[in-house]
C-alpha positions in Angstrom: 0.0 0.0 0.1 1.2 3.2 -0.9 1.9 5.7 1.8 -1.1 8.5 1.3 -0.8 11.8 0.2 -0.7 14.7 2.8 -1.9 18.0 2.6 -0.7 21.0 4.4 -2.1 24.0 5.5 -0.4 26.8 7.7 -2.1 29.9 10.0 -1.5 30.9 13.2 -3.1 31.3 16.5 -5.1 34.4 16.8 -5.8 36.1 19.6 -9.4 35.4 19.4 -8.1 31.5 19.6 -7.3 31.7 23.2 -9.7 30.5 25.6 -9.8 31.5 29.3 -6.8 29.2 30.5 -4.3 30.6 28.2 -4.0 28.7 24.9 -5.7 27.7 21.9 -9.6 26.3 23.0 -10.4 23.0 21.8 -12.9 24.1 19.1 -10.6 25.9 17.4 -8.8 22.3 16.8 -11.7 21.1 15.5 -12.0 24.5 13.0 -8.8 23.6 11.9 -9.7 19.9 11.3 -12.4 20.9 8.6 -11.0 23.5 7.3 -8.0 21.8 6.4 -9.7 19.2 5.3 -12.0 21.2 2.7 -8.8 22.9 1.1 -7.8 19.3 1.3 -10.8 18.5 -1.0 -10.9 21.7 -3.0 -7.0 20.1 -4.0 -8.3 16.7 -4.6 -11.5 17.0 -6.6 -12.9 18.5 -10.1 -14.9 21.3 -9.8 -17.7 18.3 -11.3 -16.7 16.5 -8.8 -17.4 19.5 -6.2 -20.2 20.2 -7.0 -21.8 17.0 -7.1 -20.6 15.8 -3.6 -20.8 17.5 -0.2 -19.3 16.2 2.9 -20.5 16.0 6.7 -19.3 14.7 9.9 -20.3 11.6 11.2 -17.4 11.4 14.0 -14.5 12.7 15.5 -11.5 11.4 17.3 -9.2 14.3 18.9 -5.6 13.6 20.8 -4.9 16.7 22.3 -1.0 16.3 23.1 0.2 19.7 23.7 -1.2 23.9 24.3 -0.8 26.3 21.3 -0.3 29.7 22.3 -0.9 33.3 20.8 1.2 34.5 17.8 2.3 30.5 17.2 3.0 29.3 13.2 1.0 26.1 13.5 1.5 23.4 10.2 -2.5 21.6 9.7 -1.6 17.9 8.0 -4.4 16.0 6.8 -4.4 13.0 4.4 -7.3 10.4 3.2 -7.2 6.9 4.8 -9.4 3.7 4.6 -13.2 4.4 2.7 -15.7 2.7 2.1 -18.5 3.0 0.6 -20.3 4.8 3.1 -17.1 6.9 5.0 -13.7 8.7 4.3 -11.4 8.3 7.1 -9.5 11.7 7.4 -6.7 11.9 9.6 -5.1 15.4 10.7 -2.1 16.5 12.8 -1.4 19.8 13.9 1.9 20.9 14.4 4.0 23.7 15.9 5.8 25.2 12.7 8.7 26.2 15.6 9.9 22.8 16.6 7.8 20.1 14.4 6.1 19.5 18.0 3.0 17.4 17.3 -0.1 19.6 19.2 -3.0 17.5 18.5 -4.1 14.2 16.0 -7.4 13.8 14.9 -9.2 10.7 13.2 -12.3 11.8 11.4 -15.2 10.1 9.4 -17.2 11.8 6.7 -20.1 11.2 5.0 -20.5 12.0 1.4 -23.6 13.8 0.8 -25.8 15.4 -2.5 -25.7 18.9 -2.1 -28.8 19.1 -3.7 -30.5 16.9 -1.4 -28.5 16.2 1.9 -28.5 12.7 1.3 -26.5 10.6 1.9 -24.7 9.0 -1.6 -22.2 6.5 -3.2 -19.2 8.0 -4.3 -17.9 6.6 -7.7 -15.5 4.3 -6.8 -12.4 5.7 -9.1 -12.8 8.4 -7.3 -12.6 6.5 -3.8 -9.8 5.1 -5.0 -8.0 8.2 -6.3 -8.6 10.1 -3.2 -7.6 7.4 -0.3 -5.7 4.6 1.2 -7.3 1.8 0.2 -11.4 0.8 -0.6 -13.4 -1.6 1.2 -17.2 -2.1 1.5 
């Protein structure tokens, strides 16, 4: 099995990202997970594919390893793991750029939907094979 292609987006921690404990709020990490996933989809998919498929989160798992603070530069790295006919597994790592320390790691299950109806839809096998590391079911 080939190593999955990783996509990276860089950002800086803003003052508005900080919670009452003085570090990045947990919801900001989830926002970053979503932002990098959307940006990656826009790179992977053609305009036609983007118009035909929208995504909803079915499950988030996130492990917070170290805090991030205002002004720090962070790299958001994501890649698609296994895909089934119903879900796509996406991995994300959030890393502090200055020293490469892993701040958080997430695993998210995304389900494809038809943007017009909002109903779950099957993704064609060619697209599934192109964007994920392996397919099943």
